[in-house]
N, C-alpha and C positions, 0 to 999 in steps of 0.2 A: 342689379345692373347700375343703378344710380350711384352707389358707392364707388364702383369702378370708374364711372365717368368723372366723379369729383376728384378722385385720386389721379386720374389721367390729367385733369385740368391743372393740377399743381405739380405735374411732372414726376409723380411717384409711380413710375411705370410698372415696376415689379409688384408693388402692392395692388395696383389696378388690375394687373394680369391675374393675380390670385383671386381677386374679387370677381372678375369676369368668369374665370374658370369655375368658381363655386356656383355662379349663376347658371353656367352652362350645364353643370351636373343637375341642378334643380329643374331647369327647363326641359332637359332631355328626359328626365324621369317622368315629368308631368305630361309632356306633349309628344315625346318620341324624338328620335334623332333626325327625322326628316321634316319636322314641322317648320313652317316659314318663320315663326317667331325667333328661331335661332339665327336667322340671317343677320339681323342687326347686331346681335351679340357676337357672332363670328367676326363681323366687321370690327367691332370694338377690340376683340382679342387681336385681330390682325394689326390694328393701329398700334396697340401696345408693343407688339413684337417688332413692328417696323421702327417705332421710336426708340426701342432698345438696341437698334442697329442691325437687326437680322432681317434683311430685305427678303431673302429667299424663304425664311421661315414664315414671314408675314404673308407672302404670296401663297405658300402651301396651306396655311391656315384658312385663308379666304377661299381657296379652291376646295376645301374640305366640305363645303356646304353641299348637302345632298338633296337640294330642292331646286325646282325650276323657279327662277325669279321672274315675276311679271314686271311690267314697266313701273308700276306703283311701288313695288318693293325696291327697285333700283333707285327710285326717287327718295324713298325713306333712307336708304343707305347713303346716298349723296348728302341728304340733309344731316344725317347723323355725323358723317365724317366732317362736314362743314362746321357743325356745332363744336366738335372736338378741336378743330383747328382754330375756331374763334376763341375758345377758352385758352388756347396757347398764344393768342394774339397774332396769329398768322392769317390776317384778314383777307389778303389777296386770294389765298387758297380757299378760305372759307367762302368768300364771295363767289368764286367759280363753282364751287360745289352747290351752293344755294341756287345759283342761276341755272345750272344743269338740272337740278331737281324741279325747279319751276317750269322749265321748258318741257320736261317729260310730263308733268302734271297737266300743263295746258294742252298737250297733245291728246290726253286721255279724257279729260273732263269737258263736257259740252258747255256747261255754264261756269266758265272759268272765273267770272267775277264774284261769284257767291260761294264757291267751294272752300271749305275750311282749310284743306291741305295747301291750296294756292295762297290763301290768306296767310297761313303760317310761314310759307316760303318767303312771301313778301316781307313779313315781319322780320324774318331772319336776315334778309338782305338789308332792310332798314337798320337793323342792329349793327351789322358789320360796317355799313356805310357811315354810321354815326361815329364810329371810332377811327375809320380810315377811308379816305376817298382818293 
């Protein structure tokens, strides 16, 4: 999955999509097609398809997830999408994603000041704010 993210970051979307699809095959064989780990990968695939100009295909790919997402998985997906957008220097979109993820995390975790996920979301926000305010 990391190779796909790096290729996405340099806007080589077709190569990124191929890497993500290879990861999907591996993860599906290892965990099954309904495992929650595939959610983030399906989101990556959807991002590639969207960036390649196929909005309908991106929506269909994302709707292909056969798992129920809890709030924390939604936060993971928001952070993931924000990371991809930050790599493309689309800082306003990235910031909105990171803020959404942090709000979800804060609604779930009682001890919000010490939880690593919230700390990571704050770090992501600091990163995009350092490049664009």
